C-alpha positions in Angstrom: -14.3 -21.9 2.4 -17.4 -24.1 2.4 -19.6 -22.6 -0.2 -22.8 -23.9 1.4 -22.3 -21.4 4.3 -22.6 -18.4 2.0 -25.6 -19.9 0.2 -27.3 -20.7 3.5 -27.0 -17.2 4.7 -28.2 -15.9 1.4 -31.3 -18.1 1.5 -32.2 -17.7 5.2 -35.2 -15.5 4.8 -38.6 -15.7 3.2 -39.4 -12.0 3.2 -38.6 -9.7 0.3 -37.4 -6.2 1.2 -39.1 -3.2 0.0 -36.8 -1.3 -2.4 -36.4 2.0 -4.0 -35.7 2.3 -7.7 -32.1 3.3 -8.4 -33.5 5.6 -11.2 -34.4 8.2 -8.6 -30.9 9.2 -7.4 -32.1 12.0 -5.2 -34.9 10.3 -3.4 -33.8 9.2 0.0 -35.4 5.9 0.7 -37.4 5.3 3.9 -35.9 2.8 6.3 -38.5 0.5 7.7 -38.3 -1.1 11.1 -35.1 -3.0 11.7 -36.8 -6.0 13.2 -37.2 -8.1 10.1 -33.8 -9.7 10.1 -33.0 -12.3 12.7 -29.9 -11.2 14.6 -28.5 -14.7 14.1 -28.2 -14.0 10.3 -26.3 -10.7 10.9 -23.8 -12.4 13.3 -23.5 -15.4 11.0 -22.5 -13.1 8.2 -20.0 -11.3 10.4 -18.5 -14.6 11.6 -18.3 -15.9 8.1 -16.4 -12.9 6.9 -13.9 -12.9 9.7 -13.3 -16.7 9.7 -12.8 -17.0 6.0 -10.4 -14.1 6.0 -8.3 -15.6 8.8 -8.3 -19.0 7.2 -7.1 -17.5 3.9 -4.2 -15.6 5.4 -3.0 -18.0 8.1 -0.3 -19.3 5.8 1.4 -15.9 6.0 2.4 -16.6 9.6 5.2 -18.9 8.4 6.8 -16.2 6.2 10.0 -14.4 7.1 11.2 -10.8 6.9 12.1 -10.0 3.3 14.8 -7.7 1.8 12.0 -5.5 0.3 12.3 -2.7 2.9 11.9 -5.0 5.9 15.6 -4.9 6.5 15.6 -1.1 6.5 12.5 -0.8 8.6 12.9 -3.5 11.2 16.2 -5.5 11.1 18.4 -2.5 11.0 16.2 0.0 12.8 16.3 -0.2 16.6 14.4 3.1 16.9 10.9 1.6 16.7 11.5 -1.2 19.1 9.3 -0.5 22.1 6.9 2.2 23.3 9.2 4.1 25.6 9.6 7.9 25.4 12.6 7.7 23.0 10.7 5.3 20.7 7.6 7.5 20.8 9.6 10.6 20.1 11.2 8.9 17.1 7.8 7.7 15.8 6.3 11.1 15.9 9.2 13.1 14.6 11.1 10.9 12.1 10.5 10.6 8.4 11.8 7.1 7.8 12.4 5.9 4.2 10.3 8.8 3.0 7.2 8.1 5.1 5.7 9.8 8.1 3.5 7.1 9.7 3.5 7.5 13.5 0.3 5.6 14.1 1.6 2.6 12.1 4.8 2.7 14.0 2.9 2.5 17.3 1.5 -0.9 16.2 4.9 -2.1 15.2 6.4 -0.9 18.5 3.8 -2.9 20.3 4.7 -5.9 18.1 8.3 -5.7 19.3 7.2 -5.7 22.9 5.0 -8.8 22.3 7.1 -10.7 19.8 10.6 -9.3 19.8 12.1 -9.9 16.3 10.1 -13.0 15.5 8.3 -12.3 12.1 5.5 -14.7 13.1 4.1 -12.2 15.6 4.3 -9.3 13.1 2.4 -11.4 10.5 -0.2 -12.4 13.1 -0.9 -8.7 13.9 -1.3 -7.9 10.2 -3.5 -10.8 9.5 -5.8 -10.0 12.5 -6.0 -6.4 11.5 -7.0 -7.4 8.0 -9.7 -9.7 9.3 -11.0 -6.7 11.4 -11.0 -4.6 8.3 -13.1 -7.2 6.5 -15.5 -7.0 9.4 -15.5 -3.2 9.3 -16.2 -3.3 5.5 -19.0 -5.7 6.1 -20.6 -3.1 8.4 -19.9 -0.3 5.9 -21.4 -2.4 3.0 -24.6 -3.1 4.9 -25.1 0.6 5.5 -24.3 1.7 1.9 -26.3 -1.1 0.3 -29.3 -0.3 2.6 -29.0 3.3 1.6 -28.8 2.5 -2.1 -31.5 -0.1 -2.3 -33.8 1.3 0.4 -34.1 -2.2 2.0 -35.0 -3.0 5.6 -32.4 -5.3 7.3 -32.8 -8.7 5.8 -30.9 -11.9 4.9 -30.6 -10.5 1.4 -28.8 -7.4 2.7 -26.6 -9.5 4.9 -25.8 -11.8 1.9 -24.8 -8.8 -0.2 -22.7 -7.2 2.5 -20.9 -10.5 3.3 -20.1 -11.0 -0.3 -18.8 -7.5 -0.6 -16.5 -7.9 2.4 -15.2 -11.3 1.2 -14.6 -10.1 -2.4 -12.4 -7.4 -0.8 -10.8 -9.4 1.9 -9.7 -12.7 0.2 -8.7 -11.1 -3.2 -5.1 -11.9 -4.2 -4.4 -8.2 -4.6 -4.7 -7.9 -0.8 -1.8 -10.3 -0.2 1.0 -7.8 -0.6 -0.6 -5.4 2.0 -1.1 -8.3 4.5 1.8 -10.7 3.9 4.5 -8.0 3.6 5.3 -6.6 7.1 6.5 -3.3 5.8 3.0 -2.7 4.4 1.4 -2.7 7.9 0.5 0.9 7.0 -2.1 -0.4 4.6 -4.1 -2.4 7.1 -3.8 0.3 9.8 -4.8 3.1 7.5 -7.6 0.8 6.1 -9.0 0.2 9.6 -9.1 3.9 10.4 -10.6 4.7 6.9 -13.4 2.2 7.4 -14.1 3.7 10.9 -14.1 7.2 9.4 -16.8 6.2 6.8 -18.8 4.4 9.5 -18.7 7.5 11.7 -19.7 9.7 8.7 -22.7 7.5 7.9 -23.7 7.4 11.5 -23.6 11.2 11.5 -25.8 11.3 8.5 -28.4 8.9 10.0 -28.4 10.7 13.3 -28.4 14.2 11.8 -31.4 16.5 11.2 -32.6 18.6 8.3 -29.8 17.4 6.1 -27.0 18.2 8.5 -24.5 15.7 10.0 -24.7 15.1 13.7 -22.0 17.4 15.1 -20.5 14.7 17.4 -20.2 12.1 14.7 -19.0 14.6 12.1 -16.0 15.5 14.3 -15.4 11.9 15.2 -15.1 11.2 11.5 -12.6 14.1 11.1 -10.5 12.8 14.0 -10.4 9.3 12.7 -9.5 10.6 9.2 -6.6 12.5 10.8 -5.4 9.2 12.4 -5.7 7.5 9.0 -3.5 10.1 7.4 -0.9 9.5 10.1 -1.0 5.8 9.2 -0.5 6.3 5.5 -1.1 9.4 3.5 -2.5 7.5 0.5 -6.0 8.2 1.9 -5.8 12.0 1.2 -8.6 11.6 -1.4 -11.2 10.4 1.1 -13.0 13.8 1.5 -13.8 13.7 -2.2 -15.1 10.2 -1.9 -17.3 11.2 1.0 -18.7 14.0 -1.2 -19.4 11.5 -3.9 -21.2 9.2 -1.4 -23.4 12.3 -0.5 -24.6 12.2 -4.1 -25.1 8.4 -4.1 -26.1 6.3 -2.2 -26.8 8.8 0.7 -28.7 11.1 -1.6 -28.0 14.1 0.5 -28.1 16.6 -2.4 -31.9 16.8 -2.3 -32.4 16.9 1.5 -34.0 20.1 2.9 -31.7 23.0 3.3 -28.9 21.0 1.9 -27.1 21.8 -1.3 -23.7 21.2 -2.8 -22.2 24.2 -1.0 -23.3 23.0 2.4 -21.9 19.5 1.6 -18.6 21.1 0.6 -18.3 23.3 3.6 -18.7 20.4 6.0 -15.8 18.7 4.2 -13.5 21.6 4.9 -12.0 20.0 8.0 -11.3 16.8 6.1 -9.8 18.8 3.1 -7.6 20.8 5.5 -6.1 17.6 6.9 -5.7 16.3 3.4 -4.0 19.4 2.2 -1.6 19.4 5.2 -0.7 15.7 4.6 -0.3 16.3 0.9 2.0 19.3 1.3 4.1 17.4 3.9 4.6 14.4 1.7 5.4 16.7 -1.3 8.1 18.5 0.8 9.5 15.2 2.0 9.6 13.9 -1.6 11.3 17.0 -2.9 13.9 17.4 -0.1 14.8 13.7 -0.1 14.8 13.4 -3.9 12.2 10.6 -3.7 10.1 11.9 -6.6 11.0 10.8 -10.1 12.4 13.7 -12.0 10.8 15.1 -15.1 14.1 14.3 -17.0 13.6 10.6 -16.1 9.8 10.5 -16.8 8.3 13.5 -18.7 4.7 14.8 -18.3 3.2 12.9 -21.3 5.0 9.8 -20.1 3.4 10.2 -16.7 -0.1 10.5 -18.2 0.5 7.4 -20.2 1.7 5.5 -17.1 -1.3 6.8 -15.2 -3.7 5.5 -17.7 -2.0 2.1 -17.7 -2.1 2.1 -13.9 -5.9 2.7 -13.9 -6.5 -0.2 -16.3 -4.0 -2.4 -14.5 -5.8 -2.6 -11.2 -9.2 -3.0 -12.9 -7.9 -5.9 -15.0 -6.1 -7.5 -12.0 -9.3 -7.2 -10.0 -11.0 -9.4 -12.7 -8.1 -11.6 -13.5 -5.8 -11.6 -10.4 -3.0 -13.9 -11.7 -0.1 -13.8 -12.0 0.8 -11.1 -9.5 4.3 -9.8 -8.8 6.0 -7.8 -6.0 7.3 -5.4 -8.6 5.9 -4.2 -11.9 8.8 -2.2 -13.1 8.3 1.0 -15.1 10.6 0.3 -18.0 12.3 3.4 -19.4 11.9 5.2 -21.6 8.1 5.1 -21.5 7.0 4.6 -25.1 3.8 6.6 -25.1 2.6 5.3 -28.4 3.0 1.6 -27.5 -0.1 -0.4 -27.7 -0.2 -1.0 -23.9 -0.5 2.7 -23.2 -2.8 3.6 -26.1 -5.2 0.8 -25.2 -5.1 1.9 -21.6 -5.9 5.5 -22.5 -8.8 4.4 -24.6 -10.2 2.2 -21.8 -10.0 5.0 -19.3 -11.7 7.5 -21.6 -14.3 4.9 -22.5 -15.2 4.0 -19.0 -15.3 7.6 -17.9 -17.6 8.5 -20.7 -19.9 5.5 -20.1 -20.4 6.1 -16.4 -21.1 9.8 -16.9 -23.7 9.0 -19.6 -25.3 6.3 -17.4 -25.1 8.3 -14.2 -28.9 8.6 -13.8 -29.7 4.9 -14.6 -26.6 3.6 -12.8 -25.2 6.1 -10.3 -23.3 3.4 -8.4 -21.1 2.9 -11.5 -20.1 6.6 -11.5 -19.4 6.7 -7.8 -17.3 3.4 -7.9 -15.2 4.7 -10.8 -14.8 8.2 -9.2 -13.7 6.7 -5.9 -11.3 4.4 -7.7 -9.6 7.2 -9.6 -9.5 9.6 -6.6 -7.9 7.1 -4.2 -5.3 6.0 -6.8 -4.4 9.6 -7.8 -1.6 10.0 -5.3 0.2 6.8 -6.4 -0.3 6.6 -10.2 2.1 8.1 -12.7 1.3 11.8 -12.3 3.1 12.0 -8.9 5.5 9.2 -9.7 8.1 7.9 -7.3 10.0 4.6 -7.1 10.6 2.2 -9.9 7.1 0.7 -10.3 4.4 1.5 -12.8 1.8 -0.2 -10.5 1.8 -2.1 -7.2 -0.7 -4.5 -5.7 -0.7 -2.6 -2.3 -2.1 0.5 -3.9 -5.4 -1.3 -4.6 -6.2 -1.9 -0.9 -8.7 0.9 -0.6 -9.1 2.0 -4.2 -10.9 -1.2 -5.3 -13.5 -1.2 -2.6 -16.1 0.1 -5.0 -15.8 -2.9 -7.3 -16.4 -5.3 -4.3 -19.5 -3.2 -3.4 -20.8 -3.6 -7.0 -20.3 -7.3 -6.8 -22.1 -7.5 -3.4 -24.9 -5.4 -4.8 -25.3 -7.9 -7.6 -25.6 -10.7 -5.2 -28.2 -8.8 -3.1 -30.2 -8.1 -6.3 -30.1 -11.8 -7.3 -31.5 -12.7 -3.8 -34.2 -10.1 -4.1 -35.1 -10.9 -7.7 -35.4 -14.6 -6.9 -37.7 -13.8 -3.9 -39.9 -11.5 -6.1 -40.1 -14.0 -9.0 -38.1 -11.8 -11.4 -35.8 -14.7 -12.0 -36.4 -18.4 -11.5 -35.3 -19.9 -8.2 -32.9 -22.2 -10.1 -31.2 -19.2 -11.8 -31.1 -17.3 -8.5 -29.5 -20.3 -6.7 -27.0 -20.7 -9.5 -26.0 -17.0 -9.3 -25.5 -17.2 -5.5 -23.5 -20.4 -5.9 -21.4 -18.8 -8.5 -20.6 -16.0 -6.1 -19.5 -18.5 -3.5 -17.3 -20.3 -6.1 -15.7 -17.0 -7.0 -14.9 -16.3 -3.4 -13.4 -19.7 -2.9 -11.3 -19.3 -6.0 -10.0 -15.9 -4.9 -9.1 -17.3 -1.5 -7.2 -20.2 -3.2 -5.2 -17.9 -5.4 -4.4 -15.7 -2.3 -3.1 -18.7 -0.5 -0.8 -19.4 -3.5 0.3 -15.8 -3.6 1.2 -15.8 0.1 3.8 -18.5 -0.6 5.6 -16.1 -3.0 6.3 -13.9 0.1 7.9 -16.7 2.1 11.4 -15.4 1.9 13.6 -13.0 -0.1 14.9 -15.5 -2.6 11.5 -17.0 -3.3 10.0 -13.5 -3.7 12.6 -12.3 -6.3 12.9 -15.5 -8.2 9.1 -15.1 -8.8 9.5 -11.5 -9.9 12.4 -12.4 -12.2 10.4 -15.2 -13.7 7.5 -12.9 -14.5 9.7 -10.1 -15.8 13.2 -11.2 -16.8 14.0 -7.7 -18.0 13.4 -6.1 -14.5 16.7 -4.6 -13.3 15.4 -4.1 -9.8 14.1 -7.7 -9.5 17.6 -9.0 -10.5 19.2 -6.5 -8.1 17.1 -7.7 -5.1 17.6 -11.4 -6.0 21.4 -10.6 -6.0 21.0 -9.0 -2.6 19.2 -12.2 -1.3 22.0 -14.3 -2.7 24.6 -12.0 -1.1 22.9 -12.2 2.3 23.0 -16.0 2.0 26.7 -16.0 1.2 26.3 -17.1 -2.4 28.7 -14.6 -3.9 29.0 -16.0 -7.4 25.2 -16.0 -7.9 24.9 -12.6 -6.3 27.6 -11.1 -8.6 25.9 -12.5 -11.7 22.6 -10.9 -10.6 24.1 -7.5 -9.8 25.9 -7.4 -13.2 22.7 -8.4 -15.0 20.8 -5.6 -13.1 23.4 -3.0 -14.1 23.2 -4.1 -17.7 19.4 -3.7 -17.7 19.2 -0.4 -15.8 19.1 2.8 -18.0 21.4 5.7 -17.2 18.5 8.0 -16.8 18.1 6.6 -13.2 21.5 7.8 -11.8 20.8 7.2 -8.1 19.7 3.6 -8.8 22.7 3.1 -11.0 25.0 4.3 -8.2 23.3 2.0 -5.7 23.7 -1.0 -8.0 27.5 -0.3 -8.4 27.9 0.3 -4.7 26.3 -3.0 -3.9 28.5 -4.9 -6.4 31.5 -3.1 -5.0 30.6 -4.1 -1.5 30.3 -7.7 -2.5 33.7 -7.6 -4.2 35.3 -5.9 -1.2 34.1 -8.7 1.0 35.7 -11.2 -1.3 39.0 -9.3 -1.1 38.8 -7.9 -4.7 39.7 -4.4 -3.7 40.6 -3.3 -7.2 37.2 -4.4 -8.5 35.4 -2.9 -5.5 37.2 0.5 -6.0 36.3 0.5 -9.6 32.6 0.0 -8.8 32.6 2.6 -6.0 34.1 5.2 -8.4 31.5 4.3 -11.0 28.8 4.8 -8.3 30.1 8.2 -7.4 30.2 9.3 -11.1 26.4 8.6 -11.1 25.7 10.1 -7.7 28.3 12.0 -5.7 26.1 11.5 -2.5 26.1 7.7 -2.4 27.3 7.2 1.1 27.9 3.4 0.8 30.3 3.9 -2.1 32.0 6.9 -0.6 32.4 5.3 2.9 33.8 2.0 1.6 36.1 3.8 -0.9 37.5 5.6 2.2 38.2 2.2 3.9 40.1 1.0 0.8 42.1 4.3 0.7 42.9 4.0 4.4 44.2 0.4 3.9 46.5 1.6 1.2 47.9 4.3 3.4 46.2 7.2 1.6 45.0 8.7 4.9 44.2 12.2 3.7 42.1 10.9 0.8 40.4 8.5 3.2 39.6 11.2 5.6 38.2 13.4 2.8 35.9 10.5 1.9 34.7 10.0 5.5 34.1 13.7 5.9 32.1 13.8 2.7 29.9 10.9 4.0 29.3 12.8 7.2 28.3 15.9 5.3 25.7 13.9 3.4 24.6 11.7 6.3 25.6 13.2 9.7 26.4 10.6 12.3 26.8 7.8 9.8 28.2 5.0 12.1 30.9 3.5 9.8 32.2 6.9 8.7 32.3 8.1 12.3 34.3 5.0 13.4 36.8 5.1 10.5 37.0 8.9 10.4 38.0 9.0 14.1 40.8 6.5 13.6 42.2 8.3 10.5 41.9 11.7 12.1 43.8 10.5 15.2 46.6 9.3 13.0 46.7 12.6 11.1 46.3 14.6 14.4 43.4 16.6 13.0 39.7 17.0 14.2 37.3 17.8 11.3 34.2 19.5 12.6 32.1 16.9 10.8 33.2 14.4 13.4 31.7 16.5 16.2 28.3 15.4 15.1 29.2 11.7 15.7 27.9 9.9 18.8 30.5 9.0 21.5 32.8 6.1 20.6 31.8 2.9 22.3 34.6 0.5 21.5 37.7 -0.3 19.5 36.0 -1.3 16.3 37.9 -2.0 13.1 37.0 -0.4 9.8 35.3 -3.2 7.9 33.6 -3.1 4.6 29.8 -3.4 4.7 29.0 -1.0 7.5 26.6 0.4 5.0 23.8 -1.8 3.7 22.5 -2.5 0.3 19.9 0.2 -0.4 16.2 -0.5 -0.1 13.8 -0.2 -3.0 12.5 3.0 -1.5 16.0 4.5 -2.0 16.5 3.5 -5.6 15.3 6.5 -7.4 
């Protein structure tokens, strides 16, 4: 990004805006006439934000699908392909891979209609949506900075808002959400969240006597509901809106408005959050997606939560290197320095922003929003195999970008008022431009990491050679490429690294190794791994199904049929078990009732190993 563009926007005004001291948190600042700022400056800021965001993420268009849930969600999932009635019914009724995200699926169904199975088009949609989000955040930032500072529209306000949006949009932590097709849900939920906040602020500005405009209030509620249907991570937004009422909107001192009134107007938002939270909790429990207390205890979860809160803050400041997987290594050693230091940092920041809340309310609100938006995905409600993930920062770190933009706006104002020298003011603005350029450059490098499956997991293994899951997915990439020797070595390394306290993952690793050996003709080695998988998890359908295939080939038809029936009890309609089970049942002249749930036979397929696929990361619990 040419740094002179940012500096030009930030200097394109001679007037200094009137401001309100941040000391008076409860004083709503007057908004003078909006005619001071040239419209060209506003649109130049908007264009700069969108163009720089697009330029930063264009390299993602050459990336492929990766074996980090893309296979499960797209390559092996015909249900989302289109917007016909069967597709829409599936989108609004299915819980796929533990997620209920019908609005996100609508965008992916449209992608299929436009691009088929070409990843280029899917990446294009994600990149464009992210650029739109940058524009939306630019608009949100202008409103919030104006409310905080009490400024009339000006080039300084535009400079601060553009800086805010770019600090968010081109930061390397955004790459995972944009360059990984599976995480389309981040950019869709992000767009609807920004629109929710814009509608809420519009309702505040148009309201009377401290009340929100009814029309805009319910518009915000509706948009929030759509955001939850895109990704439930936004459940904490009602609390963030309540925090914004305190600062910068300063609604707590408006006539006839107290905390109780502010709370009651959030009830529709909170009801939606409660419904979404209960739904995801039920899904997690029923599908065994939540990490058990036996695997990660309560105090271990608190330690991991503290680490997660410091992790995203640190990576916001020093965003390199980044990995697709930061594995939670078990057991969690609560007294290890990484957890103790993290706990001390979290307590220290919390105490500092509370003490400084009157002098610096923005710090308190940014920290509170950060914690609230991360709460569903940090260690307390742990699932998966990660201690942190870049994608979780997409909305949670917005407050830090706002603080950075506010600093730039202050520098512009201070330079105009003579509080700092023009030279120092210019240097500070140039430094902001350099930081943005540097972040964009690092993002471009991080996008290359997501080029394909092998590149992705080689990078992850290089950053954490002790990550069992990174080795497993690298092995899966090798297996898909027909490099069996390398795949076997990675699978065996993954098994050696993985602790027994994750039995489902252990079973999945053994099943994948067995599948590889079966394809090579090593039936004895395959059977040994399948039986090992079933010792860890009796419900592993890949192991059970392919064990049945081996049993059938050995002529052990009754044992084979028992295996296929067990698969169908766990996963009704499982294609490979239906096919093989029918063949064996015909030979035995029996008709188990489990086969009645299978779809009608469509051909004379042969029972081949590999009908099941290597499990996705979302299944490795």
